[in-house]
C-alpha positions, 0 to 999 in steps of 0.5 A, spaced: 632 722 358 631 716 362 639 714 361 640 722 363 636 721 370 640 716 372 647 718 370 645 724 374 644 721 381 639 723 386 636 729 386 629 732 387 624 739 387 622 742 393 615 746 391 616 750 399 622 754 396 621 752 389 629 749 387 631 743 384 638 738 385 640 737 392 641 740 399 646 740 403 646 742 410 653 742 414 655 744 422 661 747 423 665 750 429 665 757 431 671 758 426 667 756 421 672 750 420 667 743 417 665 738 422 659 734 418 656 735 412 649 731 409 647 732 402 641 730 400 635 731 394 630 737 394 625 732 396 626 730 402 624 735 407 629 739 411 628 737 418 629 730 416 636 731 413 638 735 420 636 730 423 641 726 419 646 730 420 646 731 427 646 723 428 653 724 423 655 729 428 654 725 434 657 719 431 663 724 430 663 728 436 660 725 442 662 731 447 658 735 445 653 739 449 651 745 446 649 747 439 647 754 436 641 753 430 638 758 426 630 760 427 627 756 423 628 750 427 621 747 430 621 745 437 620 738 436 626 738 433 630 741 439 626 737 443 628 730 439 636 732 440 635 734 448 632 727 449 634 723 444 642 726 444 643 730 451 644 736 447 642 743 448 640 746 442 641 754 443 636 758 438 639 764 434 633 768 432 634 774 427 633 781 430 625 784 428 628 790 425 630 790 416 637 793 418 643 788 417 646 786 423 652 781 423 649 777 428 653 773 434 655 765 432 650 766 427 654 768 421 659 762 421 655 757 417 654 763 413 661 764 412 662 756 410 658 756 405 661 762 402 667 759 403 665 753 399 662 758 394 669 760 392 672 752 389 669 753 383 667 745 383 662 747 388 658 753 384 654 747 382 653 740 382 656 736 378 656 730 382 653 723 379 652 720 387 650 724 394 656 721 397 662 724 391 657 731 393 660 730 400 666 728 399 667 734 395 665 738 400 670 736 404 676 736 400 673 744 399 674 745 406 680 741 407 684 746 402 681 752 405 684 750 412 691 747 409 691 754 404 696 758 408 693 765 411 693 771 406 
């Protein structure tokens, strides 16, 4: 059993969400095209994963000024991004009503995750290493971009 654990790579358990495996953090542009991706163990908190994603995004795209984020991001993360990276992070919050409503800019990342789920390789976490998991996410997004629109 120990050999199988080594073979499967780095994984963890998130007690808050009650999930095992890995988490995927992505940044996309307003059209839903992938800009950066970070995959990590579920044992690592989302704050650390998002900071790793922000650092990677900063290294790729220094000229970014405004980032739209989900309402679950804390004030400390927003202040950190402003002081360290010079980004203005705008929080897009859900409406208080229980009626489904598409909010501008909030659905873009969710749509990108939906596009990823159409790839059979992305349906489950088959990858041994985090690097190969990130690479296959990039490959799935590249396939989506080069495929002719129907």
